[in-house]
C-alpha positions, -999 to +999 in steps of 0.1 A: -422+034-927-437+068-919-466+069-896-499+082-908-509+116-893-544+127-900-546+164-907-571+181-884-584+215-894-577+245-871-614+252-866-624+215-858-641+226-826-664+251-845-682+223-863-703+210-834-720+231-806-708+206-779-672+212-790-677+249-791-692+248-756-663+228-743-637+252-757-655+281-743-656+265-709-619+258-711-612+294-722-632+307-691-604+297-670-583+326-683-610+352-672-617+335-638-580+334-632-576+370-643-605+381-621-588+362-592-556+380-597-575+414-599-590+405-566-556+398-550-544+432-564-573+448-548-564+433-514-528+443-518-538+479-525-562+479-496-533+469-473-512+497-488-537+524-475-566+544-485-549+564-512-536+533-531-571+517-527-589+547-540-565+548-571-572+512-577-609+516-574-607+546-598-590+524-622-617+499-619-643+525-632-626+528-665-646+513-696-620+486-702-622+474-666-660+474-668-658+454-700-635+429-684-659+425-655-688+419-678-670+394-700-655+378-668-690+375-654-703+359-687-675+334-686-680+327-648-716+320-654-709+297-685-683+278-665-706+274-634-737+263-654-718+238-675-699+225-645-731+220-625-748+202-655-717+179-658-718+169-622-739+136-627-714+126-655-683+133-633-697+116-602-719+084-603-740+081-572-758+049-567-789+044-544-790+006-541-791-009-576-801+023-593-781+054-603-794+085-587-813+107-613-792+135-628-817+162-617-811+152-579-775+161-584-780+191-605-807+209-587-790+211-552-761+228-568-784+255-583-802+259-550-770+264-532-758+288-557-790+310-554-789+308-516-751+318-514-757+346-540-787+358-520-765+359-487-737+377-505-761+402-520-777+408-487-744+414-470-731+438-498-764+459-498-768+459-460-732+470-455 
């Protein structure tokens, strides 16, 4: 007896916005990983000396590198926002007999993100 295998269309994830958002969040790991690799290459070139570092920084000024940074930032923002919003679903916190409201878990993430971003911006602009 042959088992029944339901045919699933290739674009099944395009039919619902929640599926599309899930797939985009999963795709974001490629850009986040690529950005991490780019950062490690920058550190390697910095260790090799000023000439190597300046050549690497010149490469980062190309239109393709700028496009990569913009797309990478968009995917990093998507990943961060969707992850913060999923926190209450991934981790159930109880206060006595009642579950902690979702906003009490989501809002601190955003506050911490804003504070850390402000500190990093201040360090970069002050230095």
